C-alpha positions as CSV (number, residue, x, y, z in Angstrom):
1,M,-18.0,5.0,23.7
2,N,-15.9,7.1,21.3
3,L,-13.0,8.3,23.5
4,F,-11.7,10.6,20.9
5,A,-15.1,12.2,20.2
6,L,-15.5,12.6,23.9
7,F,-12.3,14.6,24.2
8,V,-13.2,16.7,21.2
9,D,-16.2,17.8,23.3
10,H,-13.8,18.4,26.3
11,V,-11.7,20.7,24.1
12,R,-14.9,22.6,23.0
13,D,-15.9,22.9,26.6
14,A,-12.5,24.3,27.5
15,L,-12.8,26.9,24.6
16,T,-16.2,27.9,25.9
17,Q,-14.7,28.5,29.4
18,L,-11.9,30.5,27.8
19,A,-14.5,32.5,25.8
20,S,-16.4,33.3,29.0
21,E,-13.2,34.6,30.5
22,G,-12.5,36.8,27.5
23,V,-9.4,34.9,26.5
24,V,-10.8,33.8,23.1
25,P,-13.7,35.2,21.1
26,P,-17.0,33.3,21.5
27,G,-18.1,30.8,18.8
28,V,-14.7,29.9,17.4
29,D,-15.0,27.4,14.6
30,T,-13.9,24.0,15.9
31,A,-14.6,22.0,12.7
32,R,-10.9,21.4,12.1
33,V,-10.1,20.3,15.7
34,V,-9.1,16.7,16.0
35,V,-8.2,14.4,18.8
36,E,-6.1,11.4,17.8
37,P,-3.5,9.0,19.1
38,P,-0.1,10.7,19.2
39,R,2.4,9.6,16.6
40,D,4.8,8.6,19.4
41,A,3.1,6.5,22.0
42,S,5.6,7.8,24.6
43,H,3.9,11.2,24.3
44,G,0.7,10.0,26.0
45,D,-2.7,8.6,25.0
46,L,-4.3,11.5,23.1
47,A,-3.1,14.5,21.1
48,T,-5.0,17.5,19.8
49,N,-4.2,20.2,17.2
50,A,-6.8,22.6,18.7
51,A,-4.3,25.4,19.5
52,M,-2.6,25.1,16.1
53,V,-5.8,25.5,14.0
54,L,-7.5,28.0,16.3
55,A,-4.7,30.4,17.2
56,K,-5.2,32.8,14.4
57,E,-9.0,33.1,15.0
58,A,-8.3,33.4,18.8
59,G,-5.8,36.1,18.2
60,L,-3.1,34.3,20.2
61,K,0.2,32.5,19.4
62,P,-0.4,28.7,19.1
63,R,1.9,28.0,22.0
64,D,0.1,30.5,24.2
65,L,-3.3,29.2,23.3
66,A,-2.1,25.6,23.9
67,E,-0.9,26.5,27.5
68,K,-4.4,28.0,28.3
69,L,-6.2,25.0,26.8
70,A,-3.9,22.6,28.6
71,A,-4.7,24.2,32.0
72,K,-8.5,23.6,31.4
73,L,-8.0,20.0,30.1
74,A,-5.9,19.1,33.1
75,A,-9.0,19.5,35.2
76,V,-11.0,17.0,33.2
77,S,-11.8,13.8,35.2
78,G,-9.5,11.0,34.3
79,V,-6.7,13.1,32.8
80,A,-3.4,12.4,34.6
81,K,-1.1,14.7,32.7
82,V,-1.2,17.4,30.0
83,D,1.9,18.4,28.0
84,V,2.4,21.2,25.4
85,A,4.8,20.1,22.7
86,G,6.6,21.9,19.9
87,P,4.8,25.0,18.5
88,G,1.5,24.1,20.3
89,F,0.4,20.5,20.1
90,I,-1.3,19.2,23.3
91,N,-0.6,15.7,24.5
92,L,-2.8,14.1,27.2
93,T,-2.1,11.1,29.3
94,L,-5.1,9.4,30.9
95,D,-5.1,7.7,34.3
96,G,-6.0,4.1,34.7
97,S,-9.7,4.7,35.2
98,Y,-10.5,5.1,31.5
99,W,-9.4,1.8,30.1
100,P,-11.8,-0.3,32.3
101,Q,-14.6,2.0,31.1
102,V,-13.7,1.2,27.4
103,I,-13.6,-2.5,28.0
104,A,-16.9,-2.5,29.9
105,A,-18.5,-0.5,27.1
106,V,-17.5,-3.1,24.5
107,L,-18.9,-5.9,26.7
108,R,-22.2,-4.1,27.1
109,Q,-22.6,-3.1,23.5
110,G,-21.2,-6.2,21.9
111,R,-20.7,-5.9,18.1
112,D,-22.5,-2.6,18.2
113,F,-19.5,-1.0,19.9
114,G,-18.1,1.5,17.4
115,R,-21.3,1.8,15.5
116,S,-21.7,5.5,14.6
117,D,-24.6,7.8,13.6
118,S,-22.3,10.1,11.6
119,G,-24.3,9.2,8.5
120,G,-27.4,10.5,10.2
121,G,-29.6,7.9,8.5
122,Q,-29.2,9.7,5.2
123,P,-29.9,7.5,2.1
124,I,-26.8,6.7,0.0
125,N,-26.6,4.7,-3.2
126,V,-23.5,2.5,-3.7
127,E,-23.3,1.1,-7.2
128,Y,-20.6,-1.6,-7.7
129,V,-19.7,-4.5,-9.9
130,S,-22.0,-3.5,-12.8
131,A,-20.1,-5.9,-15.1
132,N,-21.4,-6.3,-18.6
133,P,-23.7,-9.4,-18.7
134,T,-21.7,-11.1,-21.3
135,G,-20.1,-13.9,-19.3
136,P,-18.8,-15.0,-15.9
137,M,-17.2,-12.5,-13.7
138,H,-13.4,-12.4,-13.8
139,V,-10.8,-11.7,-11.1
140,G,-10.7,-8.0,-12.2
141,H,-14.4,-7.6,-11.3
142,C,-13.7,-9.3,-8.0
143,R,-11.8,-6.4,-6.5
144,G,-14.5,-3.8,-7.2
145,A,-17.2,-6.2,-6.0
146,V,-15.5,-6.8,-2.7
147,F,-14.4,-3.2,-2.2
148,G,-17.9,-1.9,-3.0
149,D,-19.6,-4.4,-0.7
150,A,-17.2,-3.7,2.2
151,L,-17.6,0.0,1.7
152,A,-21.4,-0.4,1.8
153,N,-21.1,-2.4,5.0
154,L,-18.8,0.2,6.5
155,L,-21.1,3.1,5.6
156,A,-24.1,1.2,7.1
157,F,-22.1,0.7,10.3
158,A,-21.4,4.4,10.3
159,G,-25.0,5.3,10.2
160,W,-25.9,5.7,6.5
161,K,-29.0,4.2,5.0
162,V,-27.3,2.2,2.2
163,T,-28.7,0.8,-1.0
164,R,-26.4,-1.6,-2.9
165,E,-27.1,-1.3,-6.6
166,Y,-26.0,-3.1,-9.8
167,Y,-26.3,-1.4,-13.1
168,I,-27.0,-4.0,-15.9
169,N,-25.3,-2.9,-19.1
170,D,-27.8,-4.7,-21.3
171,A,-28.1,-2.2,-24.1
172,G,-25.6,-1.7,-27.0
173,A,-23.4,-3.6,-29.2
174,Q,-21.8,-5.9,-26.6
175,V,-25.1,-7.7,-25.8
176,D,-25.7,-8.2,-29.5
177,V,-22.3,-9.9,-29.7
178,L,-23.4,-12.1,-26.8
179,A,-26.6,-13.0,-28.6
180,R,-24.7,-14.0,-31.8
181,S,-22.3,-16.0,-29.7
182,A,-25.2,-17.8,-27.9
183,F,-26.9,-18.4,-31.3
184,L,-23.8,-20.3,-32.4
185,R,-24.1,-22.5,-29.3
186,Y,-27.8,-23.0,-30.1
187,R,-26.9,-24.3,-33.6
188,E,-24.2,-26.5,-32.0
189,A,-26.8,-27.9,-29.6
190,L,-28.9,-28.9,-32.7
191,G,-26.0,-30.8,-34.1
192,V,-24.6,-28.2,-36.4
193,T,-20.8,-28.0,-36.5
194,I,-19.7,-24.5,-35.6
195,T,-16.6,-22.3,-35.8
196,I,-16.5,-19.4,-33.5
197,P,-15.1,-16.4,-35.4
198,E,-12.9,-13.6,-34.0
199,G,-15.0,-11.1,-32.1
200,L,-17.5,-13.5,-30.6
201,Y,-17.3,-15.0,-27.1
202,P,-15.7,-18.4,-27.2
203,G,-16.2,-19.5,-23.6
204,D,-17.8,-22.8,-22.7
205,Y,-20.2,-21.0,-20.4
206,L,-22.5,-20.3,-23.4
207,I,-23.1,-24.1,-24.1
208,P,-25.9,-24.3,-21.5
209,V,-27.5,-21.2,-23.0
210,G,-27.6,-22.9,-26.4
211,K,-29.2,-25.9,-24.9
212,A,-31.8,-23.7,-23.1
213,L,-32.6,-22.0,-26.4
214,V,-33.3,-25.5,-27.9
215,T,-35.6,-26.3,-25.0
216,K,-37.5,-23.1,-25.4
217,Y,-37.6,-22.7,-29.2
218,G,-36.8,-26.1,-30.6
219,R,-35.5,-25.7,-34.2
220,T,-37.8,-22.7,-35.0
221,L,-35.0,-20.1,-34.8
222,L,-32.7,-22.0,-37.1
223,D,-33.9,-20.6,-40.4
224,K,-35.1,-17.2,-39.3
225,P,-33.2,-14.0,-40.3
226,E,-31.0,-12.4,-37.6
227,A,-33.4,-9.5,-37.2
228,E,-36.1,-12.0,-35.9
229,W,-34.0,-14.3,-33.8
230,L,-31.6,-11.7,-32.3
231,P,-34.1,-10.1,-29.7
232,A,-35.3,-13.5,-28.4
233,V,-31.8,-15.0,-28.1
234,R,-30.5,-11.8,-26.5
235,D,-33.2,-11.9,-23.8
236,V,-32.4,-15.5,-22.9
237,A,-28.7,-15.0,-23.0
238,I,-28.8,-11.9,-20.7
239,D,-31.0,-13.6,-18.2
240,A,-28.7,-16.6,-18.1
241,M,-25.6,-14.3,-17.7
242,M,-27.2,-12.4,-14.9
243,A,-28.2,-15.6,-13.1
244,M,-24.5,-16.7,-13.4
245,I,-23.3,-13.3,-12.2
246,R,-25.6,-13.4,-9.2
247,T,-24.4,-16.9,-8.4
248,D,-20.8,-15.8,-8.6
249,L,-21.5,-12.9,-6.3
250,A,-23.3,-15.0,-3.9
251,A,-20.2,-17.2,-3.6
252,L,-18.6,-14.0,-2.2
253,N,-21.6,-13.3,0.0
254,I,-22.4,-10.2,-2.1
255,H,-26.1,-9.4,-2.6
256,H,-27.5,-6.2,-4.1
257,E,-30.8,-4.7,-3.1
258,A,-31.4,-3.1,-6.5
259,F,-30.7,-4.2,-10.2
260,F,-31.2,-1.5,-12.8
261,S,-31.5,-2.3,-16.5
262,E,-29.9,0.1,-18.9
263,R,-32.4,-1.0,-21.6
264,T,-35.2,0.7,-19.6
265,L,-33.6,4.0,-20.3
266,H,-33.7,3.7,-24.1
267,A,-37.2,2.6,-25.0
268,R,-40.8,2.3,-23.7
269,P,-43.1,-0.5,-24.9
270,D,-45.9,2.0,-25.5
271,G,-43.8,4.1,-27.9
272,A,-43.7,7.1,-25.6
273,P,-40.5,9.2,-25.2
274,S,-37.7,7.3,-23.5
275,T,-36.2,8.2,-20.1
276,I,-33.2,9.7,-22.0
277,D,-35.5,11.7,-24.3
278,R,-37.3,13.2,-21.4
279,L,-34.0,14.0,-19.6
280,L,-32.6,15.8,-22.7
281,D,-35.9,17.8,-23.0
282,T,-35.4,18.9,-19.4
283,L,-31.8,19.9,-19.9
284,R,-32.6,21.7,-23.1
285,A,-35.2,23.8,-21.2
286,R,-32.4,24.8,-18.9
287,D,-30.1,25.6,-21.9
288,L,-27.8,22.8,-20.8
289,V,-28.1,20.9,-24.1
290,Y,-27.3,22.6,-27.5
291,E,-26.3,21.9,-31.1
292,G,-22.7,22.8,-31.8
293,R,-19.2,21.8,-32.8
294,L,-16.3,20.8,-30.5
295,A,-12.9,22.3,-31.1
296,P,-10.2,19.7,-32.0
297,P,-8.6,18.3,-28.8
298,K,-5.2,19.5,-27.7
299,G,-2.5,16.9,-26.8
300,Q,-4.0,13.5,-26.2
301,P,-6.8,12.5,-28.6
302,V,-10.3,12.5,-27.1
303,E,-12.3,9.3,-27.8
304,D,-15.7,10.9,-28.4
305,W,-14.5,13.9,-30.5
306,E,-16.0,14.2,-34.0
307,D,-15.6,17.2,-36.4
308,R,-19.4,17.7,-37.0
309,E,-22.4,19.5,-35.7
310,Q,-23.8,17.5,-32.8
311,T,-25.9,17.5,-29.7
312,L,-23.8,18.5,-26.7
313,F,-24.1,18.8,-22.9
314,R,-22.7,22.0,-21.3
315,A,-20.4,20.0,-19.0
316,T,-17.9,22.9,-18.7
317,Q,-20.5,24.8,-16.7
318,F,-20.2,22.1,-14.0
319,G,-16.4,21.7,-13.8
320,D,-15.6,19.5,-16.8
321,D,-12.8,20.3,-19.3
322,V,-15.0,20.2,-22.5
323,D,-18.6,19.9,-23.4
324,R,-19.7,16.3,-24.1
325,P,-21.6,14.6,-27.0
326,L,-24.9,13.1,-26.3
327,M,-25.7,11.5,-29.7
328,K,-23.6,9.5,-32.1
329,S,-23.5,10.3,-35.8
330,D,-26.0,7.4,-36.5
331,G,-28.6,9.1,-34.2
332,A,-28.1,6.7,-31.3
333,Y,-27.5,8.0,-27.8
334,T,-24.0,7.9,-26.4
335,Y,-23.2,5.9,-23.3
336,F,-22.8,9.3,-21.5
337,A,-26.4,10.2,-22.3
338,A,-27.6,6.9,-20.8
339,D,-25.4,7.4,-17.7
340,I,-26.8,10.9,-17.1
341,A,-30.3,9.5,-17.3
342,Y,-29.4,6.7,-14.9
343,H,-28.0,8.9,-12.3
344,K,-30.9,11.3,-12.7
345,D,-33.1,8.3,-11.9
346,K,-31.1,7.6,-8.7
347,F,-31.7,11.2,-7.7
348,D,-35.4,10.9,-8.4
349,R,-35.4,7.8,-6.1
350,G,-34.2,10.0,-3.3
351,F,-30.4,9.6,-3.4
352,K,-28.6,12.9,-3.0
353,R,-25.4,11.0,-2.1
354,M,-24.1,8.5,-4.7
355,I,-20.9,6.4,-4.8
356,D,-19.9,4.5,-8.0
357,I,-17.1,1.9,-7.9
358,W,-15.3,1.8,-11.3
359,G,-12.2,0.2,-12.8
360,A,-9.1,2.4,-13.0
361,D,-9.4,2.5,-16.8
362,H,-12.5,4.7,-16.4
363,G,-10.6,7.5,-14.6
364,G,-11.1,9.9,-17.5
365,Y,-14.8,9.6,-17.2
366,V,-15.1,10.8,-13.6
367,K,-15.1,14.5,-14.1
368,R,-17.9,14.5,-16.7
369,M,-20.1,12.2,-14.7
370,Q,-19.7,14.4,-11.6
371,A,-20.6,17.4,-13.8
372,A,-23.6,15.5,-15.1
373,V,-24.9,14.7,-11.7
374,K,-24.6,18.3,-10.6
375,A,-26.6,19.4,-13.7
376,A,-29.3,16.7,-13.6
377,S,-30.0,17.3,-9.9
378,D,-29.7,21.1,-10.2
379,G,-26.8,21.0,-7.7
380,E,-28.6,19.0,-5.0
381,A,-26.8,15.7,-5.5
382,S,-23.1,14.7,-5.4
383,L,-21.3,11.7,-6.9
384,D,-18.2,10.2,-5.5
385,V,-16.3,7.8,-7.7
386,E,-13.8,5.2,-6.3
387,L,-11.4,3.7,-8.8
388,C,-10.1,0.1,-8.3
389,Q,-6.8,-0.6,-9.7
390,L,-5.8,-3.9,-11.4
391,V,-5.3,-7.2,-9.7
392,R,-2.3,-9.3,-10.7
393,L,-3.2,-12.9,-10.1
394,L,-0.1,-15.0,-9.1
395,R,0.7,-18.4,-7.8
396,N,4.0,-18.6,-6.0
397,G,5.0,-15.4,-7.8
398,E,4.2,-16.6,-11.3
399,P,1.2,-15.3,-13.4
400,V,-1.8,-17.6,-13.4
401,K,-3.0,-19.0,-16.8
402,M,-6.4,-18.3,-18.3
403,S,-9.5,-20.3,-17.4
404,K,-10.9,-22.8,-19.9
405,R,-14.4,-22.0,-18.7
406,S,-14.2,-18.4,-19.7
407,G,-12.0,-18.8,-22.8
408,D,-9.8,-15.8,-22.2
409,F,-9.6,-14.9,-18.5
410,V,-9.5,-16.2,-14.9
411,T,-13.0,-16.3,-13.4
412,L,-13.9,-15.0,-10.0
413,R,-15.5,-18.3,-9.2
414,D,-12.2,-20.1,-10.0
415,V,-10.4,-18.0,-7.4
416,V,-13.1,-18.4,-4.7
417,D,-13.3,-22.1,-5.2
418,E,-9.5,-22.4,-4.8
419,V,-8.8,-20.3,-1.8
420,G,-12.1,-19.6,-0.1
421,R,-14.4,-16.6,0.2
422,D,-12.7,-15.2,3.4
423,A,-9.3,-15.1,1.8
424,V,-10.6,-13.4,-1.3
425,R,-12.6,-10.8,0.5
426,F,-9.9,-9.9,3.1
427,M,-7.0,-9.7,0.7
428,M,-8.9,-7.8,-2.0
429,I,-9.2,-4.9,0.4
430,N,-5.9,-5.3,2.2
431,R,-4.5,-2.5,0.1
432,K,-5.9,0.9,-0.9
433,N,-8.3,0.5,-3.8
434,D,-6.3,2.8,-6.1
435,A,-3.1,0.8,-5.8
436,V,-2.3,-2.2,-7.9
437,L,-2.8,-5.5,-6.0
438,D,-0.8,-8.7,-6.2
439,F,-3.0,-11.6,-5.2
440,D,-0.9,-14.7,-4.8
441,L,-3.1,-17.9,-4.6
442,A,-0.4,-19.7,-2.7
443,K,0.4,-17.0,-0.2
444,V,-3.3,-16.3,0.8
445,I,-3.7,-19.8,2.2
446,E,-0.4,-19.9,4.2
447,Q,-0.8,-20.3,7.9
448,S,1.6,-17.6,9.0
449,R,1.9,-14.1,10.2
450,E,2.7,-13.0,6.6
451,N,-0.9,-14.0,5.6
452,P,-3.1,-11.3,7.2
453,V,-6.4,-13.0,6.9
454,F,-5.1,-16.1,8.6
455,Y,-3.4,-14.0,11.3
456,V,-6.6,-12.1,12.1
457,Q,-8.9,-15.1,12.0
458,Y,-6.5,-17.0,14.2
459,A,-6.6,-14.3,16.8
460,H,-10.3,-14.7,17.0
461,A,-10.0,-18.5,17.2
462,R,-7.3,-18.1,19.9
463,A,-9.5,-15.8,21.9
464,S,-12.3,-18.4,21.7
465,S,-9.9,-21.1,22.7
466,I,-8.7,-19.1,25.8
467,L,-12.4,-18.7,26.8
468,R,-13.1,-22.4,26.4
469,N,-10.0,-23.4,28.4
470,A,-11.0,-20.9,31.1
471,R,-14.4,-22.5,31.5
472,Q,-12.6,-25.8,32.2
473,A,-10.7,-24.2,35.0
474,F,-13.6,-22.2,36.3
475,P,-16.9,-24.0,35.3
476,D,-19.1,-21.4,37.0
477,L,-17.9,-18.5,34.8
478,P,-20.8,-16.4,33.4
479,E,-22.4,-17.5,30.2
480,A,-23.3,-14.1,28.9
481,T,-20.5,-11.8,27.6
482,V,-22.1,-8.8,29.1
483,E,-21.7,-10.2,32.6
484,F,-17.9,-9.9,32.3
485,A,-18.4,-6.1,32.4
486,G,-18.6,-6.5,36.2
487,A,-15.1,-7.9,36.5
488,A,-12.5,-6.1,38.5
489,L,-11.1,-4.4,35.3
490,S,-8.8,-2.1,37.4
491,R,-6.6,-5.2,37.9
492,L,-5.5,-4.9,34.2
493,D,-2.4,-2.9,34.7
494,D,0.2,-4.7,32.6
495,E,1.5,-2.6,29.7
496,G,0.4,-5.3,27.2
497,E,-3.1,-5.3,28.6
498,L,-3.3,-1.5,28.5
499,G,-2.0,-1.6,25.0
500,L,-4.9,-3.8,24.0
501,A,-7.3,-1.5,25.7
502,R,-5.9,1.5,23.9
503,L,-6.3,-0.3,20.5
504,I,-9.9,-1.2,21.4
505,A,-10.6,2.4,22.3
506,N,-9.5,3.5,18.8
507,Y,-12.0,1.3,17.0
508,P,-14.9,3.7,16.9
509,R,-12.7,6.5,15.7
510,M,-11.1,4.2,13.0
511,V,-14.5,3.1,11.8
512,E,-15.8,6.7,11.5
513,Q,-12.7,7.9,9.7
514,A,-12.6,4.9,7.3
515,A,-16.2,5.5,6.4
516,S,-15.6,9.3,5.9
517,A,-12.5,8.6,3.7
518,R,-14.2,5.7,1.8
519,E,-11.3,3.5,2.8
520,P,-12.3,0.0,4.1
521,H,-8.7,-1.1,3.9
522,R,-8.2,0.8,7.2
523,V,-10.3,-1.9,8.9
524,T,-7.9,-4.7,7.7
525,F,-4.9,-2.8,8.9
526,Y,-6.5,-2.1,12.3
527,L,-7.6,-5.7,12.7
528,Y,-4.0,-6.9,11.9
529,D,-2.6,-4.6,14.6
530,L,-5.2,-5.8,17.2
531,A,-4.5,-9.4,16.3
532,S,-0.8,-8.8,16.6
533,A,-1.3,-7.3,20.1
534,L,-3.4,-10.3,21.3
535,H,-0.9,-12.8,19.9
536,G,1.9,-10.8,21.5
537,Q,0.3,-10.8,24.9
538,W,-0.4,-14.6,24.7
539,S,3.3,-15.2,23.8
540,R,4.4,-13.0,26.8
541,G,2.3,-15.3,29.0
542,K,4.1,-18.4,27.7
543,D,7.4,-16.8,28.9
544,S,6.1,-15.2,32.1
545,P,3.3,-17.3,33.7
546,H,2.1,-14.4,35.8
547,L,0.9,-12.7,32.6
548,R,-1.2,-15.6,31.4
549,F,-4.9,-15.0,30.7
550,I,-5.8,-17.9,33.1
551,I,-4.4,-17.7,36.6
552,E,-6.0,-20.7,38.5
553,D,-5.3,-19.4,42.0
554,D,-6.5,-15.8,41.2
555,R,-10.1,-15.9,40.0
556,E,-10.5,-12.1,40.1
557,L,-7.6,-11.4,37.9
558,T,-8.6,-14.2,35.5
559,Y,-12.1,-12.8,35.3
560,A,-10.7,-9.4,34.4
561,R,-8.3,-10.8,31.7
562,L,-11.1,-12.9,30.3
563,A,-13.2,-9.7,30.0
564,L,-10.4,-8.2,28.0
565,V,-10.2,-11.3,25.8
566,H,-14.0,-11.1,25.2
567,A,-13.6,-7.5,24.2
568,V,-10.9,-8.2,21.7
569,A,-12.9,-11.1,20.2
570,L,-16.0,-8.8,19.9
571,I,-14.0,-6.1,18.1
572,I,-12.3,-8.6,15.7
573,A,-15.7,-10.2,14.9
574,S,-17.2,-6.7,14.4
575,G,-14.4,-5.6,12.0
576,L,-14.5,-8.9,10.1
577,S,-18.2,-8.5,9.7
578,I,-17.7,-5.1,8.1
579,L,-15.3,-6.8,5.7
580,G,-17.8,-9.7,5.1
581,V,-15.3,-12.2,6.5
582,D,-16.2,-15.0,9.1
583,A,-14.8,-14.9,12.6
584,P,-14.1,-18.6,13.3
585,E,-13.9,-20.1,16.8
586,E,-11.5,-22.8,15.6
587,M,-8.9,-22.9,12.8
588,R,-8.7,-26.3,11.0
């Protein structure tokens, strides 16, 4: 039951009535009409901008159209009062009959309350993490991993058919550096004293890879030239790194449905043209790839600019600032060429909607990739890119030192092991993804209102405790949550109880808007507000016994209040599930 969507329909019905009366033209465009909570709660329960956005098309002043709409909306069942404010905003106050309907809907639908079909079952590919397979994941990867996973959950809840994908960057110079680093550990495992030079990976995580190479190859690689041992060592090292990355992600309860290897784009074992070759042939046939020279960049230097004749993609035809190189001076393909081929492969797999989660340092790459997706799909597909800003890891306000395991950074696993999966997941999305995040290891395990994850989880545990205590007072209470939908919910007339009901009613709207805006942090904010309202009502009951959730000499009222507690617990559990966070029944 989406109360706000329901009243958008009521507004449309009112416009249809006005059109039949000749007051407004038929078929006015209502796409920009919204119904939302008013900014000031004293103004009512709902507010709509309908008159403001439709006045010009209707040929009326906003205030005049608002008055006519208000008269129609006042006749809607359950509307107690309609006010026109300012230049033409319409505020509605509902009577008490609506809030029991909302609570009963939650109890009947359970965790599916708020689930939307706004995605229409359309396939959407969400690619996130995609860290180079050269070592354990660090805390910087953590934010993109959690954000991407929560966004995927949110989109699925909003009706999209989501595929979670990881792009393995297993081609190029960085994996050769990994192989050379692993080969040193192989020599070390055979008893050779090694020194790790600048430019190779010094972390202890490669010691087991060296031992695995000894188990597989014995001493046979020791005297071979690099050209012979490098491919074999690279394969073993990449497999080991991906196994480590999957384990690290699993510690955060992150699991991808698809893993795509960049190497498959570059070469085919049968010697046939590569995926990138075939893509460039297709783009050449459409005159989107040409041989030419790029003008010197103005202002800031451009990383991929070279003063030479080269193979270029006509990115400017699709909204980019300049055309982009596809081949390096040594004849190898650029990263950009591989990325076009990869996103073309996504399109060929049926994805017309794609979302990539990148680090903020890749912001300059967004426009060219969006241009490439338009070109490769002939305008049929779209790419949204969400950038995740840096994470500053602190302990009691002081920067955290590097990890010995990694050699030069703090690993994701270090953080999860110290503070727990739930704290990491909740706090990594407790701020908008494009804002820098301070993650304080000491603060996120505090048991206080200032720690949002504790505060929200404690609200769910408190609700569970209330329900357990109620069963001691009333042993014959229904076992099934849905049975509480039959309680005398009209008895819930305290302002705190109605405030909880209003917050619950906003859940479907919040979910749909968060999914549309690609902003899972809205879920954390909403859950904190709902938890605060529950804690506040519990505290009021401590001071005023008649407001307690359990009134032993009034079974009917207790039953109704327990229905409300059940509803709050279900919404908190649903929201935490979207975030990938547990909803505990007890806090220890």
